[in-house]
Structure formats: C-alpha cells, structure tokens
C-alpha positions as a Markdown table, in Angstrom:
| # | Residue | x | y | z |
|---|---|---|---|---|
| 1 | Met | -78.2 | 71.8 | -40.2 |
| 2 | Thr | -75.4 | 72.2 | -37.7 |
| 3 | Leu | -74.8 | 75.7 | -37.4 |
| 4 | Pro | -70.9 | 77.2 | -36.9 |
| 5 | Gly | -70.6 | 78.1 | -33.3 |
| 6 | Tyr | -69.8 | 82.2 | -32.2 |
| 7 | Asn | -67.0 | 83.9 | -33.3 |
| 8 | His | -66.0 | 85.4 | -30.0 |
| 9 | Lys | -62.6 | 86.8 | -32.3 |
| 10 | Phe | -65.3 | 89.9 | -33.9 |
| 11 | Gly | -67.4 | 90.1 | -30.4 |
| 12 | Gln | -68.8 | 93.5 | -29.9 |
| 13 | Gln | -67.7 | 96.5 | -27.6 |
| 14 | Ile | -69.0 | 96.4 | -23.8 |
| 15 | Met | -68.8 | 99.9 | -21.6 |
| 16 | Thr | -67.8 | 100.6 | -19.1 |
| 17 | Asp | -67.9 | 103.1 | -16.1 |
| 18 | Ile | -66.1 | 105.9 | -17.8 |
| 19 | Glu | -67.9 | 107.7 | -20.9 |
| 20 | Gly | -66.1 | 107.0 | -24.1 |
| 21 | Val | -64.3 | 104.8 | -22.8 |
| 22 | Asp | -65.5 | 100.6 | -24.6 |
| 23 | Ile | -63.2 | 97.8 | -23.8 |
| 24 | Asp | -64.3 | 93.7 | -25.6 |
| 25 | Arg | -66.2 | 91.2 | -24.0 |
| 26 | Ala | -64.9 | 88.4 | -22.7 |
| 27 | Phe | -66.6 | 85.0 | -22.8 |
| 28 | Leu | -66.5 | 82.2 | -21.0 |
| 29 | Ala | -66.0 | 78.9 | -22.9 |
| 30 | His | -67.1 | 75.5 | -21.3 |
| 31 | Tyr | -65.0 | 72.6 | -22.9 |
| 32 | His | -66.3 | 69.5 | -21.9 |
| 33 | Ile | -64.6 | 65.9 | -22.1 |
| 34 | Ala | -66.9 | 62.8 | -21.7 |
| 35 | Ala | -65.2 | 59.9 | -18.9 |
| 36 | Ala | -65.6 | 57.2 | -21.8 |
| 37 | Asp | -63.2 | 59.7 | -23.9 |
| 38 | Ala | -60.8 | 60.3 | -21.3 |
| 39 | Pro | -59.0 | 56.8 | -20.3 |
| 40 | Ala | -55.9 | 56.7 | -18.3 |
| 41 | Gly | -52.8 | 56.9 | -20.6 |
| 42 | Ser | -51.6 | 53.7 | -22.1 |
| 43 | Ser | -48.7 | 52.6 | -23.5 |
| 44 | Asp | -50.0 | 50.8 | -27.1 |
| 45 | Gly | -52.8 | 52.5 | -27.0 |
| 46 | Val | -52.5 | 54.1 | -30.4 |
| 47 | His | -50.0 | 50.9 | -32.1 |
| 48 | Ala | -49.3 | 47.8 | -30.2 |
| 49 | Ala | -45.5 | 47.0 | -30.4 |
| 50 | Met | -43.3 | 47.0 | -33.4 |
| 51 | Asn | -40.2 | 45.5 | -34.0 |
| 52 | Leu | -37.4 | 47.2 | -34.7 |
| 53 | Gly | -35.2 | 46.5 | -38.2 |
| 54 | Ala | -32.0 | 47.1 | -39.4 |
| 55 | Ala | -33.6 | 50.0 | -41.0 |
| 56 | Val | -36.1 | 52.4 | -40.7 |
| 57 | Gln | -39.8 | 52.0 | -41.0 |
| 58 | Ala | -42.8 | 54.0 | -41.6 |
| 59 | Ile | -46.2 | 52.5 | -40.1 |
| 60 | Thr | -49.2 | 53.9 | -41.5 |
| 61 | Thr | -51.6 | 50.7 | -40.5 |
| 62 | Gly | -52.7 | 49.1 | -37.4 |
| 63 | Ile | -53.3 | 53.2 | -35.9 |
| 64 | Thr | -56.5 | 53.6 | -32.9 |
| 65 | Asn | -56.2 | 58.0 | -32.4 |
| 66 | Pro | -56.9 | 58.8 | -29.1 |
| 67 | Ala | -60.8 | 59.6 | -28.4 |
| 68 | Val | -59.8 | 63.5 | -28.3 |
| 69 | Pro | -57.0 | 64.9 | -28.7 |
| 70 | Arg | -54.0 | 63.9 | -26.3 |
| 71 | Asn | -50.5 | 63.8 | -26.0 |
| 72 | Ile | -47.8 | 60.7 | -27.2 |
| 73 | Arg | -46.1 | 58.5 | -25.2 |
| 74 | Ile | -44.3 | 55.7 | -26.5 |
| 75 | Lys | -42.4 | 52.8 | -24.6 |
| 76 | Gly | -39.4 | 49.8 | -25.8 |
| 77 | Asn | -39.2 | 46.5 | -24.7 |
| 78 | Val | -35.9 | 46.0 | -23.6 |
| 79 | Ala | -32.9 | 48.0 | -21.6 |
| 80 | Gly | -31.0 | 50.1 | -24.6 |
| 81 | Ile | -33.6 | 51.2 | -26.7 |
| 82 | Asn | -32.8 | 54.9 | -28.0 |
| 83 | Gly | -33.9 | 55.9 | -30.5 |
| 84 | Val | -36.6 | 58.8 | -31.4 |
| 85 | Val | -40.0 | 57.9 | -33.1 |
| 86 | Lys | -41.3 | 60.1 | -35.3 |
| 87 | Ile | -45.2 | 60.9 | -34.7 |
| 88 | Thr | -46.9 | 62.2 | -38.1 |
| 89 | Gly | -50.6 | 63.3 | -37.2 |
| 90 | Thr | -53.2 | 66.4 | -37.0 |
| 91 | Asn | -53.6 | 68.9 | -34.5 |
| 92 | Phe | -57.4 | 69.5 | -32.9 |
| 93 | Ala | -57.8 | 72.1 | -36.0 |
| 94 | Asp | -56.6 | 69.0 | -38.2 |
| 95 | Glu | -53.6 | 71.0 | -39.7 |
| 96 | Val | -51.0 | 68.4 | -39.5 |
| 97 | Ile | -48.1 | 68.0 | -36.6 |
| 98 | Thr | -45.5 | 66.0 | -36.3 |
| 99 | Glu | -43.5 | 65.2 | -33.3 |
| 100 | Asn | -39.9 | 63.6 | -32.5 |
| 101 | Ile | -40.5 | 61.7 | -29.3 |
| 102 | Thr | -36.8 | 60.1 | -28.2 |
| 103 | Ala | -37.2 | 56.3 | -26.6 |
| 104 | Asn | -35.7 | 55.8 | -22.9 |
| 105 | Gly | -35.6 | 51.9 | -23.2 |
| 106 | Thr | -37.9 | 50.2 | -21.1 |
| 107 | Ser | -39.4 | 53.2 | -19.3 |
| 108 | Ala | -42.3 | 55.7 | -20.6 |
| 109 | Lys | -41.9 | 58.6 | -23.1 |
| 110 | Asp | -44.6 | 60.9 | -22.8 |
| 111 | Gly | -44.5 | 63.6 | -25.9 |
| 112 | Leu | -45.7 | 67.6 | -26.0 |
| 113 | Leu | -48.3 | 67.9 | -28.1 |
| 114 | Ala | -51.5 | 66.9 | -28.3 |
| 115 | Phe | -52.7 | 64.3 | -31.4 |
| 116 | Lys | -56.4 | 64.6 | -32.4 |
| 117 | Thr | -55.1 | 61.7 | -35.0 |
| 118 | Val | -52.3 | 59.5 | -35.7 |
| 119 | Thr | -51.0 | 59.4 | -39.3 |
| 120 | Lys | -47.8 | 57.6 | -39.3 |
| 121 | Ile | -45.1 | 56.7 | -37.3 |
| 122 | Asp | -41.9 | 56.3 | -38.4 |
| 123 | Leu | -39.5 | 53.9 | -36.9 |
| 124 | Pro | -35.7 | 54.2 | -36.0 |
| 125 | Ile | -32.9 | 51.5 | -36.4 |
| 126 | Gln | -32.6 | 49.0 | -34.0 |
| 127 | Asn | -30.0 | 49.2 | -30.7 |
| 128 | His | -29.7 | 45.4 | -30.8 |
| 129 | Thr | -29.0 | 42.9 | -33.1 |
| 130 | Pro | -31.8 | 40.2 | -32.4 |
| 131 | Ala | -30.3 | 36.4 | -31.9 |
| 132 | Ala | -31.9 | 33.2 | -30.5 |
| 133 | Gln | -30.3 | 31.4 | -27.3 |
| 134 | Thr | -28.9 | 27.8 | -27.4 |
| 135 | Glu | -27.5 | 25.6 | -25.7 |
| 136 | Thr | -25.5 | 22.8 | -26.0 |
| 137 | Ile | -24.6 | 19.3 | -24.7 |
| 138 | Glu | -22.2 | 16.7 | -26.0 |
| 139 | Val | -22.9 | 13.1 | -26.2 |
| 140 | Thr | -19.2 | 11.4 | -25.2 |
| 141 | His | -20.5 | 7.3 | -25.0 |
| 142 | Gly | -23.5 | 5.0 | -26.9 |
| 143 | Cys | -25.4 | 2.7 | -25.3 |
| 144 | Ser | -23.9 | -0.7 | -24.0 |
| 145 | Thr | -26.8 | -1.6 | -22.0 |
| 146 | Ala | -30.9 | -1.2 | -22.7 |
| 147 | Gly | -32.8 | 1.8 | -20.3 |
| 148 | Asp | -33.9 | 5.4 | -20.3 |
| 149 | Leu | -32.1 | 7.8 | -20.3 |
| 150 | Pro | -34.3 | 10.6 | -18.7 |
| 151 | Val | -33.7 | 14.0 | -20.6 |
| 152 | Val | -33.8 | 17.2 | -18.4 |
| 153 | Val | -34.7 | 20.8 | -19.8 |
| 154 | Thr | -34.5 | 24.1 | -17.7 |
| 155 | Ala | -35.7 | 26.9 | -18.7 |
| 156 | Gly | -37.4 | 29.5 | -16.0 |
| 157 | Thr | -38.5 | 32.2 | -18.4 |
| 158 | Leu | -39.1 | 30.5 | -21.7 |
| 159 | Leu | -41.1 | 27.3 | -20.5 |
| 160 | Gly | -41.1 | 27.4 | -16.9 |
| 161 | Asp | -41.1 | 24.6 | -15.0 |
| 162 | Pro | -38.1 | 21.8 | -15.9 |
| 163 | Val | -39.5 | 19.5 | -18.6 |
| 164 | Thr | -38.2 | 15.3 | -18.7 |
| 165 | Val | -38.4 | 13.5 | -21.6 |
| 166 | Thr | -37.8 | 9.7 | -20.8 |
| 167 | Val | -35.9 | 8.4 | -23.9 |
| 168 | Pro | -34.9 | 4.9 | -24.5 |
| 169 | Val | -31.7 | 3.5 | -26.1 |
| 170 | Thr | -31.1 | 0.1 | -26.5 |
| 171 | Thr | -27.3 | -1.5 | -27.4 |
| 172 | Asp | -28.0 | -1.0 | -30.7 |
| 173 | Met | -27.5 | 2.8 | -30.7 |
| 174 | Asp | -23.7 | 2.1 | -29.9 |
| 175 | Thr | -22.3 | 5.3 | -31.2 |
| 176 | Val | -22.5 | 8.8 | -29.7 |
| 177 | Thr | -24.5 | 10.0 | -33.2 |
| 178 | Glu | -26.8 | 7.6 | -32.3 |
| 179 | Val | -27.7 | 8.2 | -28.9 |
| 180 | Ala | -28.0 | 11.9 | -29.6 |
| 181 | Ala | -30.6 | 11.6 | -32.2 |
| 182 | Ala | -32.5 | 9.4 | -29.9 |
| 183 | Val | -32.7 | 12.3 | -27.5 |
| 184 | Val | -33.0 | 14.7 | -30.4 |
| 185 | Ala | -36.2 | 13.0 | -31.6 |
| 186 | Gly | -37.4 | 12.5 | -28.1 |
| 187 | Leu | -37.0 | 16.8 | -27.5 |
| 188 | Asn | -38.7 | 17.0 | -30.4 |
| 189 | Ala | -42.1 | 15.4 | -30.0 |
| 190 | Asp | -42.5 | 17.0 | -26.8 |
| 191 | Glu | -45.5 | 19.3 | -26.9 |
| 192 | Thr | -44.2 | 21.5 | -24.0 |
| 193 | Ile | -40.4 | 21.7 | -25.3 |
| 194 | Ser | -41.1 | 21.9 | -29.2 |
| 195 | Ala | -43.0 | 24.9 | -29.2 |
| 196 | Val | -40.4 | 26.9 | -27.9 |
| 197 | Phe | -37.4 | 25.1 | -28.8 |
| 198 | Thr | -35.7 | 23.0 | -31.7 |
| 199 | Ala | -33.3 | 20.6 | -31.2 |
| 200 | Ser | -30.4 | 19.1 | -33.4 |
| 201 | Asn | -27.9 | 16.8 | -33.6 |
| 202 | Ala | -24.6 | 16.8 | -35.4 |
| 203 | Glu | -22.8 | 14.0 | -34.3 |
| 204 | Gly | -23.5 | 13.6 | -31.0 |
| 205 | Val | -23.4 | 17.3 | -29.9 |
| 206 | Ile | -26.8 | 18.3 | -29.1 |
| 207 | Thr | -28.0 | 21.8 | -29.6 |
| 208 | Leu | -31.3 | 23.0 | -28.5 |
| 209 | Ala | -32.1 | 26.3 | -30.4 |
| 210 | Ala | -35.1 | 29.1 | -28.7 |
| 211 | Lys | -37.1 | 29.4 | -32.2 |
| 212 | Thr | -37.7 | 33.4 | -31.5 |
| 213 | Pro | -35.1 | 35.9 | -30.7 |
| 214 | Leu | -35.7 | 36.3 | -26.8 |
| 215 | Ala | -33.7 | 37.9 | -24.3 |
| 216 | Asn | -31.3 | 35.5 | -22.5 |
| 217 | Asp | -32.0 | 32.8 | -20.2 |
| 218 | Ser | -29.5 | 32.5 | -17.8 |
| 219 | Thr | -30.8 | 29.2 | -16.5 |
| 220 | Leu | -31.2 | 27.3 | -19.7 |
| 221 | Ser | -29.5 | 23.7 | -19.5 |
| 222 | Ile | -29.9 | 20.0 | -20.7 |
| 223 | Ala | -28.9 | 17.4 | -17.7 |
| 224 | Phe | -29.7 | 13.7 | -18.3 |
| 225 | Thr | -29.6 | 10.8 | -15.9 |
| 226 | Val | -27.7 | 8.1 | -17.8 |
| 227 | Gly | -28.4 | 5.0 | -15.0 |
| 228 | Ser | -26.9 | 1.7 | -16.0 |
| 229 | Thr | -27.0 | 2.4 | -19.5 |
| 230 | Gly | -22.9 | 3.2 | -20.2 |
| 231 | Val | -23.8 | 6.5 | -22.2 |
| 232 | Thr | -21.3 | 9.6 | -21.2 |
| 233 | Val | -21.8 | 13.1 | -21.6 |
| 234 | Gly | -20.3 | 16.3 | -21.0 |
| 235 | Ser | -21.9 | 19.6 | -19.4 |
| 236 | Ser | -24.8 | 21.6 | -20.4 |
| 237 | Thr | -22.8 | 24.4 | -22.4 |
| 238 | Asn | -23.7 | 28.4 | -23.3 |
| 239 | Gly | -24.2 | 28.7 | -27.2 |
| 240 | Thr | -25.5 | 31.7 | -28.9 |
| 241 | Thr | -26.7 | 34.4 | -25.7 |
| 242 | Gly | -30.7 | 35.4 | -26.7 |
| 243 | Val | -31.9 | 38.3 | -26.9 |
| 244 | Ala | -35.2 | 39.8 | -28.2 |
| 245 | Ile | -36.0 | 42.3 | -30.9 |
| 246 | Asp | -36.6 | 45.3 | -29.6 |
| 247 | Gln | -39.5 | 46.6 | -30.2 |
| 248 | Ile | -41.5 | 49.9 | -29.5 |
| 249 | Ser | -45.0 | 50.8 | -28.8 |
| 250 | Val | -47.0 | 53.7 | -29.0 |
| 251 | Gly | -50.2 | 55.4 | -27.1 |
| 252 | Trp | -51.4 | 58.3 | -25.5 |
| 253 | Gly | -50.6 | 60.4 | -21.9 |
| 254 | Asp | -51.8 | 62.1 | -19.4 |
| 255 | Lys | -52.5 | 65.6 | -21.1 |
| 256 | Phe | -55.6 | 66.9 | -23.4 |
| 257 | Gly | -55.8 | 69.5 | -25.5 |
| 258 | Ile | -57.2 | 72.5 | -25.4 |
| 259 | Pro | -58.9 | 74.0 | -28.5 |
| 260 | Tyr | -57.4 | 77.3 | -27.8 |
| 261 | Lys | -54.9 | 79.1 | -27.9 |
| 262 | Leu | -54.2 | 80.8 | -25.0 |
| 263 | Tyr | -51.4 | 83.3 | -24.0 |
| 264 | Ala | -51.6 | 82.6 | -20.5 |
| 265 | Asn | -52.8 | 79.1 | -18.1 |
| 266 | Glu | -54.4 | 81.6 | -16.2 |
| 267 | Leu | -57.3 | 82.2 | -18.9 |
| 268 | Val | -58.6 | 78.4 | -17.9 |
| 269 | Ile | -59.7 | 80.0 | -14.5 |
| 270 | Leu | -61.8 | 76.3 | -13.3 |
| 271 | Lys | -60.6 | 72.6 | -13.4 |
| 272 | Leu | -63.1 | 69.7 | -12.3 |
| 273 | Leu | -62.6 | 66.6 | -12.3 |
| 274 | Asn | -65.8 | 64.6 | -11.8 |
| 275 | Lys | -67.1 | 67.8 | -11.4 |
| 276 | Ala | -64.9 | 68.7 | -8.8 |
| 277 | Lys | -61.5 | 70.1 | -8.5 |
| 278 | Glu | -59.0 | 68.1 | -7.8 |
| 279 | Ser | -57.2 | 68.4 | -4.1 |
| 280 | Thr | -53.8 | 68.9 | -6.0 |
| 281 | Glu | -54.7 | 70.8 | -9.2 |
| 282 | Gly | -53.4 | 69.6 | -12.6 |
| 283 | Thr | -51.7 | 71.7 | -14.9 |
| 284 | Val | -52.5 | 73.9 | -17.9 |
| 285 | Thr | -49.9 | 74.5 | -20.5 |
| 286 | Ala | -50.4 | 77.8 | -22.6 |
| 287 | Asp | -49.3 | 78.4 | -25.7 |
| 288 | Ala | -50.4 | 81.8 | -27.8 |
| 289 | Thr | -49.1 | 80.7 | -31.4 |
| 290 | Asn | -49.1 | 76.5 | -31.5 |
| 291 | Leu | -52.4 | 75.1 | -30.8 |
| 292 | Ala | -50.6 | 72.1 | -29.8 |
| 293 | Lys | -48.8 | 72.9 | -27.3 |
| 294 | Asn | -52.1 | 73.8 | -25.4 |
| 295 | Val | -53.0 | 71.1 | -22.8 |
| 296 | Tyr | -54.2 | 69.9 | -19.3 |
| 297 | Asp | -52.2 | 67.6 | -17.4 |
| 298 | Pro | -54.6 | 66.1 | -14.4 |
| 299 | Asn | -53.2 | 65.2 | -11.3 |
| 300 | Asp | -55.2 | 62.7 | -11.5 |
| 301 | Thr | -53.5 | 59.9 | -14.2 |
| 302 | Thr | -56.0 | 56.8 | -13.5 |
| 303 | Leu | -59.3 | 59.3 | -15.3 |
| 304 | Gly | -61.9 | 57.7 | -16.6 |
| 305 | Ala | -63.6 | 60.4 | -15.2 |
| 306 | Asp | -65.2 | 63.8 | -17.1 |
| 307 | Ile | -63.2 | 66.9 | -17.3 |
| 308 | Asp | -64.4 | 70.0 | -17.5 |
| 309 | Leu | -62.7 | 73.4 | -18.4 |
| 310 | Tyr | -64.2 | 76.8 | -17.9 |
| 311 | Ile | -61.9 | 79.0 | -20.2 |
| 312 | Ile | -61.6 | 83.0 | -20.7 |
| 313 | Val | -61.7 | 83.3 | -24.0 |
C-alpha cells in the first residue's frame, strides 16, 4: 500500500525570534523527471499526420500521451493551413482541460497548457480542396512506318529521375487513337510510372493523372521521340494543378508541467538539467489558479536529459 504524501498546506507553524509570533512552515519540494521521460519536442508524437476534410472531425484513436505532462504542438503539411485545433485531455491532477491552438501552415505552433493525457483532437476543415495533378499530350498522326516510340515521363518530385518507356508501333496503328492506346498500355505497364500515375486515352489525347492528390509538380511532362514512324504529337500540356491533402499532426512541445499552483516563478529556486544549471537557464511560468499553466521550459530543446526542479511550497 502506498501512503499519500505529506500535505504541506496543513503544516505546523514554527517559532520566530520574537516571542508569541509564529509563522507558517515552508517546505522544499524536489520534482524529478527522468531523461527517458523528457525527449525533445515532437510534431507528431501524440498523433501522426491526419487528413483534413470538408467537415470537422473528432479524433479519439491513435493517440499517444507524453510520458509526463507537456504542452501540445501542432503542425500542418502545407502553407495556408490556419484552422483551429481543439485539444481535450487532462492536466497533472487528472482534471479535464481543453485548449485551442491555431495552425500556421508548416510552422509548428505550441500551446501553453501542460497535458497529462490527450483524449480527443478536434480537427478543423481543410483550407485547400485536394486535386490530383494531370498532364496531357495529343497524338496528331498515326503510324506509317513500324518502329519504336521512346516516351519519357518527367516528374521530379513524384518520380525522381525521368522514366523512359519504349512503345513498339506498327503500320496497323494508323490512327491517332490506336497509337495513343499503345502508349497508354506501355505507361500503365511500367512499374515505376504506374505506382504514381494512371494513363488514359480519349481519341488520341493521352492523359497522365496522379493517383493521389499531391503538391503540384511543375516539372511534370510527357515527351515523344517519334523517329521515322510517321507519328506526330503536340506539346505536353498542364492539366489539373495538383493540390496536396491538408494534414495536421500533433505532438508535444518543450514545456514540462509542474505539479503545483505557484503564485510566483521565483518559487522554483533551482532548475537542473543533467544535474547542472544551464548556461542560459530555462524559464518557469507560474499561475496560482490554473494548474496546467504552471510549466518549466528548458533552454536546451534537445532534451533527453534528467530534469530536477527544487520548489518552495
């Protein structure tokens, strides 16, 4: 059986050097956080990136709580995300708390409250409508002489290096639709291209469409080397602009909850990181009424270090 700790709030008075004048006794508390429980801040430690949609979402699964009470950090995947993420959970005393944190694109945004647990993440609606990028090229003349058509797909951010697919054509393919169909079959049969794109043909117009909505790749193009086959093609043309799915991830920041409601930050008289004072000391935020606002923010954000706080209570 574990007995409760001594309640310093009902401590005895002690004598002064003045007869008949007694004052309250003060205590020195030592709060220790093990290095293993003090990892560096994380943008996705609480929940991996989540897709935003056209409606708000309440996420209650896939959540990992910080090892000790920490402030919450959110981060978007693209510029322009500016919705409000509502975090619901508990403070150091297991009381329910909530906090609204406004996203700022791809910049990490930190909350102020120390959460012991996160029980729900309310996600905002998307700022951008996702779209799969497309590129088109038109076959303008069929094959008159049998040969090979090297077709090069360039997509720097989607494929990496350009991919060349060699498409055999014959004089039987004397219409633009037949040549385009052969090219489409070759593109869809290529493992590298088909992992990212789907090719289609509509009366000689070849369309290459990304399988998932991703940020627009300005390098995307389709190029033919027609040789002496008699095939002719137009220019590679941008179609739909790619727009990535808005995502927000949730993690923890650099602030650690303190298990006291402090009316002055000076009550934390000693702050040690790995048993030593930092060259530039971290900061304490005190709040006499809201437990979750009492936090310690080390100057060293790499962390993974023992933290020791000595507090007058």
